[in-house]
C-alpha positions as CSV (number, residue, x, y, z in Angstrom):
1,X,-15.5,-115.2,268.6
2,X,-14.7,-111.5,268.3
3,X,-15.0,-109.8,264.9
4,X,-12.7,-107.0,263.9
5,X,-13.5,-104.3,261.3
6,X,-11.4,-101.3,260.4
7,X,-12.8,-97.9,259.3
8,X,-11.8,-94.4,258.8
9,X,-13.8,-92.0,261.1
10,X,-13.5,-88.3,261.1
11,X,-12.6,-86.3,264.1
12,X,-16.0,-84.6,263.8
13,X,-17.7,-88.0,264.1
14,X,-15.6,-89.0,267.0
15,X,-16.6,-85.8,268.8
16,X,-20.2,-86.5,268.1
17,X,-19.8,-90.0,269.7
18,X,-18.2,-88.3,272.7
19,X,-20.9,-85.7,273.0
20,X,-23.5,-88.4,272.9
21,X,-21.7,-90.4,275.7
22,X,-20.9,-93.3,273.4
23,X,-17.3,-93.7,274.4
24,X,-16.5,-95.5,277.7
25,X,-13.4,-96.3,279.7
26,X,-12.9,-99.4,281.8
27,X,-10.9,-98.5,284.9
28,X,-10.1,-102.1,285.7
29,X,-7.2,-101.8,283.3
30,X,-7.1,-98.3,281.8
31,X,-4.8,-95.8,283.4
32,X,-5.5,-92.2,284.3
33,X,-5.2,-89.2,281.9
34,X,-1.5,-88.7,282.0
35,X,-0.3,-87.0,278.8
36,X,1.6,-83.8,279.2
37,X,0.5,-80.6,277.5
38,X,3.3,-81.0,274.9
39,X,2.2,-84.5,274.1
40,X,-1.3,-83.3,273.5
41,X,-0.1,-80.3,271.4
42,X,2.1,-82.6,269.3
43,X,-0.9,-84.8,268.5
44,X,-3.1,-81.8,267.4
45,X,-0.2,-80.5,265.4
46,X,0.2,-83.9,263.6
47,X,-3.6,-83.9,262.7
48,X,-3.5,-80.3,261.4
49,X,-0.4,-81.2,259.3
50,X,-2.2,-84.3,258.0
51,X,0.5,-86.6,259.5
52,X,-0.4,-90.2,260.2
53,X,-1.7,-90.9,263.7
54,X,-1.7,-94.4,265.3
55,X,-4.9,-96.4,264.9
56,X,-7.4,-96.4,267.8
57,X,-8.9,-99.7,269.0
58,X,-12.4,-99.8,270.5
59,X,-14.8,-102.6,271.4
60,X,-18.6,-102.4,270.9
61,X,-20.3,-102.9,274.2
62,X,-22.3,-106.1,274.3
63,X,-25.0,-104.7,276.6
64,X,-25.4,-101.4,274.7
65,X,-24.8,-101.7,271.0
66,X,-23.7,-98.5,269.4
67,X,-21.5,-97.6,272.3
68,X,-17.8,-98.4,272.6
69,X,-15.2,-99.2,275.2
70,X,-11.8,-97.7,274.5
71,X,-9.1,-100.4,274.4
72,X,-6.2,-98.5,273.0
73,X,-6.2,-94.7,272.3
74,X,-7.6,-93.2,275.5
75,X,-4.9,-90.5,275.8
76,X,-5.3,-89.6,272.1
77,X,-9.0,-89.5,272.1
78,X,-9.2,-87.3,275.2
79,X,-6.5,-85.0,273.8
80,X,-8.6,-84.4,270.7
81,X,-11.9,-83.8,272.3
82,X,-10.4,-81.6,275.0
83,X,-8.6,-79.5,272.4
84,X,-12.0,-78.9,270.6
85,X,-13.3,-77.8,274.0
86,X,-10.5,-75.3,274.3
87,X,-8.7,-76.9,277.2
88,X,-5.4,-76.1,275.7
89,X,-3.9,-74.2,272.7
90,X,-1.6,-75.5,269.9
91,X,2.1,-75.2,270.2
92,X,1.9,-71.8,268.6
93,X,-0.8,-70.6,271.1
94,X,-3.9,-70.8,269.0
95,X,-7.2,-72.3,270.3
96,X,-10.0,-74.1,268.5
97,X,-12.8,-71.7,267.6
98,X,-16.0,-73.3,269.0
99,X,-18.1,-70.9,266.9
100,X,-16.9,-72.8,263.8
101,X,-18.3,-76.2,265.0
102,X,-22.0,-76.3,265.9
103,X,-21.8,-79.5,268.0
104,X,-19.1,-78.1,270.3
105,X,-20.9,-74.7,270.3
106,X,-24.1,-76.4,271.5
107,X,-22.3,-78.3,274.3
108,X,-20.8,-75.0,275.5
109,X,-24.2,-73.4,275.5
110,X,-25.5,-76.3,277.6
111,X,-22.7,-75.7,280.1
112,X,-20.6,-78.7,279.5
113,X,-17.5,-76.5,279.2
114,X,-16.5,-72.9,279.1
115,X,-14.9,-71.9,275.8
116,X,-11.9,-69.6,275.7
117,X,-12.8,-66.2,274.4
118,X,-10.6,-63.3,273.2
119,X,-7.8,-65.7,272.2
120,X,-6.0,-66.4,268.9
121,X,-7.8,-69.1,267.0
122,X,-7.1,-71.6,264.3
123,X,-8.0,-70.5,260.8
124,X,-11.3,-71.8,259.3
125,X,-9.1,-73.9,257.0
126,X,-7.2,-75.5,259.9
127,X,-10.4,-76.2,261.7
128,X,-11.8,-77.9,258.6
129,X,-8.7,-80.0,258.3
130,X,-8.9,-81.1,261.9
131,X,-12.6,-81.9,261.9
132,X,-12.3,-83.8,258.6
133,X,-9.1,-85.7,259.6
134,X,-9.8,-89.5,259.1
135,X,-8.8,-91.4,262.2
136,X,-8.0,-95.1,261.7
137,X,-10.5,-96.9,264.0
138,X,-10.5,-100.6,264.5
139,X,-13.8,-101.9,266.1
140,X,-14.0,-105.3,267.9
141,X,-17.6,-106.7,267.9
142,X,-19.0,-109.6,269.8
143,X,-15.9,-109.8,272.0
144,X,-16.0,-111.4,275.4
145,X,-14.7,-109.6,278.5
146,X,-11.7,-112.0,278.5
147,X,-10.9,-111.3,274.9
148,X,-11.0,-107.5,275.5
149,X,-8.7,-107.9,278.5
150,X,-6.4,-110.2,276.5
151,X,-6.1,-107.7,273.6
152,X,-5.4,-104.8,276.0
153,X,-2.7,-106.9,277.8
154,X,-1.0,-107.7,274.5
155,X,-1.0,-104.2,273.3
156,X,0.5,-102.8,276.5
157,X,3.0,-105.6,277.1
158,X,5.3,-103.8,274.7
159,X,4.2,-100.3,275.3
160,X,7.2,-98.3,276.2
161,X,5.1,-95.4,277.5
162,X,3.8,-97.3,280.5
163,X,5.7,-97.3,283.8
164,X,6.7,-100.6,285.4
165,X,3.7,-100.6,287.7
166,X,1.3,-99.7,285.0
167,X,2.6,-102.6,282.9
168,X,2.1,-104.9,285.9
169,X,-1.5,-103.7,286.5
170,X,-2.3,-103.9,282.7
171,X,-0.7,-107.3,282.4
172,X,-3.0,-109.2,284.7
173,X,-6.5,-109.0,286.1
174,X,-6.9,-110.9,289.3
175,X,-8.1,-110.3,292.9
176,X,-4.7,-108.9,293.9
177,X,-4.3,-106.4,291.1
178,X,-7.9,-105.3,291.5
179,X,-7.5,-104.8,295.2
180,X,-4.3,-102.8,294.7
181,X,-6.2,-100.6,292.2
182,X,-9.2,-100.1,294.5
183,X,-7.2,-99.2,297.6
184,X,-5.0,-96.9,295.5
185,X,-8.0,-95.1,294.0
186,X,-9.4,-94.6,297.5
187,X,-6.1,-93.1,298.8
188,X,-5.7,-90.9,295.7
189,X,-9.3,-89.7,295.9
190,X,-10.2,-90.8,292.4
191,X,-12.4,-93.8,293.2
192,X,-15.2,-94.5,290.8
193,X,-17.2,-97.2,289.2
194,X,-15.3,-99.6,286.9
195,X,-17.0,-98.3,283.7
196,X,-17.0,-94.5,283.0
197,X,-17.8,-92.2,280.2
198,X,-14.8,-90.7,278.5
199,X,-16.3,-87.3,279.4
200,X,-16.0,-88.1,283.1
201,X,-12.3,-89.0,283.0
202,X,-11.1,-85.4,284.0
203,X,-13.1,-85.8,287.2
204,X,-10.9,-88.7,288.4
205,X,-7.6,-87.6,286.8
206,X,-4.8,-85.8,288.7
207,X,-3.7,-82.2,288.0
208,X,0.0,-81.8,288.6
209,X,1.1,-78.4,290.1
210,X,3.1,-77.3,287.1
211,X,0.9,-78.7,284.3
212,X,-2.7,-77.5,284.9
213,X,-5.1,-79.5,282.7
214,X,-8.3,-78.6,284.6
215,X,-8.6,-82.1,286.1
216,X,-10.6,-82.4,289.3
217,X,-8.1,-84.2,291.6
218,X,-5.3,-81.8,292.7
219,X,-2.0,-83.6,293.3
220,X,-1.1,-81.5,296.3
221,X,-4.3,-82.6,298.0
222,X,-3.7,-86.3,297.4
223,X,-2.6,-88.2,300.5
224,X,0.8,-89.3,299.0
225,X,1.8,-85.8,298.0
226,X,0.2,-84.0,300.8
227,X,2.2,-86.0,303.3
228,X,5.4,-85.8,301.2
229,X,5.7,-89.6,300.7
230,X,5.8,-89.2,296.9
231,X,6.3,-86.3,294.5
232,X,3.4,-85.2,292.4
233,X,5.1,-86.6,289.2
234,X,5.3,-90.0,290.9
235,X,1.5,-90.3,290.8
236,X,1.7,-90.2,287.0
237,X,3.9,-93.3,287.0
238,X,1.6,-95.1,289.6
239,X,4.3,-95.2,292.2
240,X,1.5,-95.1,294.8
241,X,0.1,-98.4,293.4
242,X,3.6,-99.9,293.5
243,X,3.9,-99.0,297.2
244,X,0.4,-100.4,298.0
245,X,1.2,-103.6,296.1
246,X,4.4,-104.1,298.1
247,X,2.6,-103.5,301.5
248,X,-0.4,-105.6,300.6
249,X,1.8,-108.5,299.5
250,X,3.6,-108.4,302.9
251,X,0.4,-108.2,304.9
252,X,-1.5,-111.0,303.2
253,X,1.5,-113.3,303.1
254,X,2.3,-112.6,306.7
255,X,6.0,-112.1,305.9
256,X,8.3,-109.6,304.2
257,X,9.0,-109.7,300.5
258,X,12.1,-108.0,299.1
259,X,11.4,-104.4,298.0
260,X,12.5,-105.0,294.4
261,X,11.3,-104.9,290.8
262,X,11.8,-108.7,290.4
263,X,9.7,-109.5,293.5
264,X,6.7,-107.5,292.3
265,X,7.1,-108.7,288.7
266,X,6.8,-112.3,289.9
267,X,3.7,-111.5,291.9
268,X,2.1,-110.0,288.8
269,X,3.2,-112.8,286.5
270,X,0.2,-115.0,286.0
271,X,0.9,-118.6,286.9
272,X,4.2,-117.9,288.7
273,X,5.0,-119.4,292.1
274,X,5.0,-115.9,293.6
275,X,1.6,-115.0,292.1
276,X,0.0,-118.2,293.1
277,X,1.3,-117.8,296.7
278,X,-0.1,-114.3,297.1
279,X,-3.5,-115.2,295.4
280,X,-3.9,-118.2,297.7
281,X,-3.0,-116.1,300.8
282,X,-5.4,-113.3,299.8
283,X,-8.2,-115.8,299.3
284,X,-7.8,-117.0,302.9
285,X,-7.1,-113.5,304.3
286,X,-10.1,-111.8,302.5
287,X,-9.7,-108.9,300.1
288,X,-12.3,-106.8,302.0
289,X,-10.5,-107.4,305.3
290,X,-7.2,-106.4,303.9
291,X,-8.6,-103.2,302.4
292,X,-10.4,-102.2,305.6
293,X,-7.2,-102.9,307.7
294,X,-4.8,-100.9,305.5
295,X,-7.2,-97.9,305.2
296,X,-7.7,-97.9,309.0
297,X,-4.0,-97.9,309.6
298,X,-3.5,-95.0,307.2
299,X,-6.2,-93.2,309.1
300,X,-4.3,-93.8,312.3
301,X,-1.1,-92.5,310.7
302,X,-3.0,-89.3,309.7
303,X,-4.2,-88.8,313.2
304,X,-0.7,-89.1,314.5
305,X,0.4,-86.4,312.0
306,X,-2.4,-84.2,313.2
307,X,-1.7,-84.7,317.0
308,X,-0.8,-81.4,318.8
309,X,-0.5,-79.6,315.5
310,X,-1.1,-80.7,311.8
311,X,2.3,-81.7,310.2
312,X,3.3,-83.6,307.2
313,X,4.7,-87.1,307.8
314,X,7.8,-86.1,305.9
315,X,8.5,-83.3,308.3
316,X,8.1,-85.6,311.3
317,X,10.4,-88.4,310.3
318,X,13.1,-86.2,308.7
319,X,14.9,-84.0,311.1
320,X,16.5,-82.0,308.2
321,X,14.2,-80.4,305.8
322,X,14.1,-82.1,302.4
323,X,11.8,-82.8,299.5
324,X,12.8,-86.4,298.9
325,X,10.2,-89.1,298.4
326,X,10.2,-91.9,300.9
327,X,7.9,-94.7,299.9
328,X,10.2,-97.4,301.3
329,X,10.2,-95.9,304.8
330,X,6.5,-95.2,304.6
331,X,5.8,-98.9,303.7
332,X,7.7,-100.0,306.8
333,X,5.8,-97.6,309.0
334,X,2.4,-98.8,307.6
335,X,3.4,-102.4,308.1
336,X,4.5,-101.7,311.7
337,X,1.2,-100.0,312.5
338,X,-0.6,-102.9,310.9
339,X,1.3,-105.5,313.0
340,X,0.7,-103.6,316.2
341,X,-3.0,-102.8,315.6
342,X,-4.3,-105.8,313.7
343,X,-1.8,-108.5,314.6
344,X,-1.3,-107.4,318.2
345,X,-4.9,-106.4,318.8
346,X,-4.0,-103.0,320.1
347,X,-5.4,-99.5,319.8
348,X,-3.5,-96.2,320.0
349,X,-3.7,-94.6,323.4
350,X,-1.4,-91.6,322.8
351,X,-1.2,-90.1,319.3
352,X,1.1,-87.3,320.4
353,X,3.4,-89.8,322.0
354,X,3.7,-91.8,318.8
355,X,4.4,-88.6,316.9
356,X,7.2,-87.7,319.3
357,X,8.6,-91.2,319.0
358,X,8.7,-91.1,315.2
359,X,10.3,-87.6,315.1
360,X,13.6,-87.9,313.4
361,X,13.0,-91.6,312.5
362,X,15.2,-91.3,309.3
363,X,18.3,-91.1,311.5
364,X,17.5,-94.3,313.3
365,X,16.8,-96.6,310.4
366,X,18.6,-97.7,307.3
367,X,17.4,-96.1,304.1
368,X,18.4,-96.3,300.5
369,X,19.4,-99.5,298.6
370,X,20.6,-101.3,301.7
371,X,17.1,-101.2,303.2
372,X,15.4,-103.3,300.5
373,X,16.3,-106.9,301.6
374,X,13.9,-108.9,303.7
375,X,16.2,-108.9,306.7
376,X,16.7,-105.1,306.7
377,X,13.0,-104.4,306.2
378,X,12.2,-106.6,309.2
379,X,14.9,-104.9,311.2
380,X,13.4,-101.5,310.4
381,X,9.8,-102.6,311.2
382,X,10.9,-103.9,314.5
383,X,12.8,-100.7,315.3
384,X,9.6,-98.7,314.6
385,X,7.5,-101.0,316.7
386,X,9.9,-100.7,319.5
387,X,9.7,-96.9,319.4
388,X,5.9,-96.6,319.4
389,X,4.7,-99.8,321.2
390,X,4.4,-98.0,324.6
391,X,1.7,-95.8,323.2
392,X,-0.7,-98.7,322.4
393,X,-3.0,-100.6,324.7
394,X,-4.7,-104.0,324.3
395,X,-8.2,-103.6,322.8
396,X,-10.7,-105.3,320.5
397,X,-10.2,-103.2,317.4
398,X,-12.4,-105.3,315.1
399,X,-15.5,-103.1,315.4
400,X,-13.5,-100.0,314.5
401,X,-11.8,-101.6,311.5
402,X,-14.2,-103.8,309.6
403,X,-17.3,-102.6,307.7
404,X,-16.9,-99.0,308.9
405,X,-16.2,-95.9,306.9
406,X,-12.6,-94.8,307.1
407,X,-11.6,-91.1,306.6
408,X,-10.3,-92.2,303.3
409,X,-13.6,-93.8,302.4
410,X,-15.5,-90.6,303.2
411,X,-13.1,-88.5,301.2
412,X,-13.5,-90.9,298.2
413,X,-17.3,-90.9,298.5
414,X,-17.5,-87.2,298.5
415,X,-15.4,-87.1,295.3
416,X,-17.4,-89.8,293.7
417,X,-20.6,-87.9,294.4
418,X,-19.5,-85.3,291.8
419,X,-19.7,-87.7,288.9
420,X,-22.0,-90.6,290.0
421,X,-24.9,-88.4,290.9
422,X,-27.6,-91.0,291.1
423,X,-25.8,-93.1,293.7
424,X,-24.7,-90.4,296.2
425,X,-26.3,-87.6,298.1
426,X,-24.7,-85.0,300.4
427,X,-26.6,-83.1,303.2
428,X,-25.1,-80.3,305.4
429,X,-27.2,-81.3,308.5
430,X,-30.5,-81.0,310.2
431,X,-30.3,-77.3,311.2
432,X,-31.1,-74.5,308.9
433,X,-28.6,-71.6,308.6
434,X,-30.7,-68.8,310.1
435,X,-29.6,-67.2,313.3
436,X,-32.2,-69.2,315.2
437,X,-30.8,-72.5,314.0
438,X,-34.2,-74.2,313.7
439,X,-34.4,-77.9,312.9
440,X,-35.5,-78.7,309.4
441,X,-38.6,-80.8,310.2
442,X,-38.6,-82.5,306.9
443,X,-34.9,-83.4,306.6
444,X,-35.1,-87.0,307.9
445,X,-38.1,-87.7,305.7
446,X,-36.1,-86.3,302.7
447,X,-33.2,-88.6,303.6
448,X,-35.5,-91.6,303.9
449,X,-37.0,-90.9,300.5
450,X,-33.5,-90.6,299.0
451,X,-32.4,-93.9,300.6
452,X,-35.4,-95.5,298.9
453,X,-34.6,-93.9,295.6
454,X,-30.9,-94.9,295.6
455,X,-31.9,-98.5,296.6
456,X,-34.1,-98.5,293.5
457,X,-31.2,-97.8,291.2
458,X,-30.9,-101.6,290.6
459,X,-29.9,-104.9,292.2
460,X,-26.1,-104.4,291.9
461,X,-26.1,-100.7,292.8
462,X,-24.6,-99.4,296.1
463,X,-25.1,-95.9,297.3
464,X,-24.1,-93.5,300.1
465,X,-25.6,-90.5,301.8
466,X,-23.1,-88.3,303.7
467,X,-24.4,-85.9,306.4
468,X,-22.1,-82.9,307.1
469,X,-21.2,-81.8,303.6
470,X,-22.3,-78.9,301.4
471,X,-21.5,-78.1,297.8
472,X,-22.2,-74.4,298.2
473,X,-19.5,-71.8,299.0
474,X,-22.1,-69.5,300.5
475,X,-23.3,-72.2,303.0
476,X,-19.7,-73.1,303.9
477,X,-19.0,-69.4,304.7
478,X,-22.2,-69.1,306.6
479,X,-21.5,-72.2,308.7
480,X,-18.0,-70.9,309.4
481,X,-19.5,-67.6,310.7
482,X,-22.3,-69.3,312.7
483,X,-20.3,-72.2,314.3
484,X,-16.7,-71.0,314.2
485,X,-15.5,-74.1,312.4
486,X,-13.2,-74.2,309.3
487,X,-14.8,-76.3,306.6
488,X,-12.5,-78.8,304.9
489,X,-12.6,-78.7,301.1
490,X,-12.7,-82.0,299.3
491,X,-12.9,-81.6,295.5
492,X,-15.6,-79.1,294.9
493,X,-17.4,-79.9,298.2
494,X,-17.0,-78.6,301.7
495,X,-17.1,-80.8,304.8
496,X,-18.7,-78.8,307.5
497,X,-19.3,-81.7,309.9
498,X,-22.1,-82.5,312.3
499,X,-20.3,-82.1,315.6
500,X,-21.1,-78.3,315.3
501,X,-24.8,-79.1,315.1
502,X,-24.7,-81.3,318.2
503,X,-23.0,-78.5,320.0
504,X,-25.6,-76.0,318.8
505,X,-28.4,-78.3,320.0
506,X,-26.7,-78.8,323.4
507,X,-26.5,-82.6,323.0
508,X,-23.7,-85.1,322.7
509,X,-22.5,-86.4,319.3
510,X,-23.9,-89.8,320.3
511,X,-27.3,-88.3,320.9
512,X,-27.2,-86.4,317.6
513,X,-26.2,-89.6,315.8
514,X,-29.1,-91.4,317.4
515,X,-31.6,-88.8,316.1
516,X,-30.7,-89.8,312.6
517,X,-30.7,-93.5,313.3
518,X,-34.0,-93.4,315.2
519,X,-35.6,-91.3,312.4
520,X,-34.8,-94.0,309.9
521,X,-35.9,-96.8,312.3
522,X,-39.3,-95.1,312.8
523,X,-39.8,-94.4,309.1
524,X,-42.1,-96.4,306.7
525,X,-39.1,-97.6,304.6
526,X,-39.4,-101.1,303.3
527,X,-38.2,-103.5,306.1
528,X,-35.6,-105.3,304.0
529,X,-34.0,-102.0,303.1
530,X,-34.4,-100.4,306.6
531,X,-32.6,-103.4,308.2
532,X,-29.6,-103.3,305.9
533,X,-29.3,-99.5,306.1
534,X,-29.5,-99.4,310.0
535,X,-26.7,-102.1,310.1
536,X,-24.4,-100.0,308.0
537,X,-24.9,-96.4,309.2
538,X,-21.7,-95.1,310.7
539,X,-20.1,-92.0,312.3
540,X,-16.6,-90.9,311.4
541,X,-14.7,-88.1,313.2
542,X,-13.3,-86.8,309.9
543,X,-10.5,-84.4,311.0
544,X,-12.5,-83.4,314.1
545,X,-15.6,-82.2,312.2
546,X,-17.6,-85.4,312.3
547,X,-19.7,-86.9,309.5
548,X,-22.5,-89.5,309.4
549,X,-22.3,-92.0,306.5
550,X,-25.4,-93.9,305.5
551,X,-24.7,-96.8,303.2
552,X,-27.4,-98.2,301.0
553,X,-26.4,-101.8,300.2
554,X,-27.6,-103.4,296.9
555,X,-31.2,-104.6,297.1
556,X,-32.8,-107.6,295.3
557,X,-36.3,-106.1,295.2
558,X,-38.1,-102.8,294.9
559,X,-38.1,-100.5,298.0
560,X,-40.9,-98.2,299.1
561,X,-41.7,-95.6,301.7
562,X,-45.1,-96.7,302.8
563,X,-46.9,-97.2,299.5
564,X,-44.8,-94.7,297.6
565,X,-42.0,-95.6,295.1
566,X,-39.1,-93.2,294.7
567,X,-36.3,-93.1,292.1
568,X,-33.2,-91.1,291.3
569,X,-33.2,-88.8,288.3
570,X,-29.6,-87.7,288.2
571,X,-29.0,-86.0,291.5
572,X,-32.6,-85.5,292.4
573,X,-35.1,-87.8,294.2
574,X,-38.5,-88.1,292.6
575,X,-41.8,-89.9,293.3
576,X,-42.7,-92.4,290.7
577,X,-46.3,-91.3,289.9
578,X,-47.2,-92.6,286.4
579,X,-47.4,-96.3,285.5
580,X,-44.6,-96.0,282.8
581,X,-42.0,-94.7,285.4
582,X,-43.1,-97.3,287.9
583,X,-42.7,-100.1,285.3
584,X,-39.3,-98.8,284.2
585,X,-38.0,-98.9,287.8
586,X,-39.5,-102.3,288.4
587,X,-37.7,-103.7,285.3
588,X,-34.4,-103.0,287.0
589,X,-35.1,-106.0,289.3
């Protein structure tokens, strides 16, 4: 049974925990960083004025004593540590003076953040008050995962700050809610492992256009906002997850549900008839199948938008320019695509034709409150299918859908690579960037060694290597000059693609892809690992640039290249030479 102890802990001590990576976030139920600048400033102001601040609840992690999972207080804790790291000023425009706090000064010197200089700072007295402020911390110890989930659910059942969809997602943990979260994270570009350090949260949080917090995911680049389906502020309230929950329920059930608050509430209410129906249907359907199908259909919609010229979905379906969100209409389009592609076993034969057929769609279907009933939704879907059906042809679409990397998956993997360094690797290609464009003779061997190292991360660890991506601005500029392509920026990386290399080599993309596959096949990689990697290597056209995705599935035993053992040290691949390192890697299995 869980034990609860309460203690007062200074802000200074909390920051030390943070700097030592002792604070973790569980993304299965915790939402993103969503506080506004004013909310952060008000909290800091309260601390400096010695006003009371609500207690923070954490749970000691069973597998790593002395580290803690944040149950309640994520927004508050991040606001405090980010203020110390000069991410924002007080309401009066003054910043924290890093020079007055050795721990923060050391982190800045190590490159963890860049402090604001030449600004107005808090006084030494105010800094002392803030660092000495005693936060009320309640610590759960010896708590099971179910107990932690239960406590979080109870806390947030009555939390007025959560949106309706956030309350739903926080209120229940099951295969449906988890799948909604996973698909939504992929579409937003903030996919990550379930457990993250608090210091990594900015990398998967969304920066809104008018409230720059320095978070890594830019709202205007997110699928929903980029296509005009939702406003940037809608992401804060998880309206994207609400849309995915609605579509997913319709798909796995095989029939429409009303687009209403009550319908979704029932699906998320544990033990209700609606919840049991969807969970049973999802178990039969398969969560992985549903995920692959929806992401594939979104990819197809994106290709329609890019046909002839790149346009936003909003500008296609609305004949009159507007900035209104249209999640209800998008949901019917996505379901219509799903029914034609998956249900009808068809593939698109004419993307431009579909684009033309969908132009001005808003004037042909019912929108607004009258479009939310089961009958009206079915009528709208049938109308859309009638408009675009002629641009599909019968085909076995299963190989293209299941187990392959969608454009959305590639995007998410590139973003994840920025924070989960040991599990991901990016390579720009096999040609060097000199005028001669010589082949790097060691590149395939390097990739093979990295495959081995990622496989040795542990028995439950999955990894990816993406070929056709660089993290250097200079390389992206050089490739643009050499190959005449326009790199596509994803987070802090640049997708430069591999199609350009096939062209430079005078071979087809298929032949280029085979060079990588044959190189792995002929390597001395452990056979069990080689077989699983070769069965999951994949090519994706990725906006016409082309990338190769090499998946490294979890392994149950150590992997080698010949007699050599490789492991990942952060984002580098190293040969395990000494017995101590070899033993440490072996213990993972």
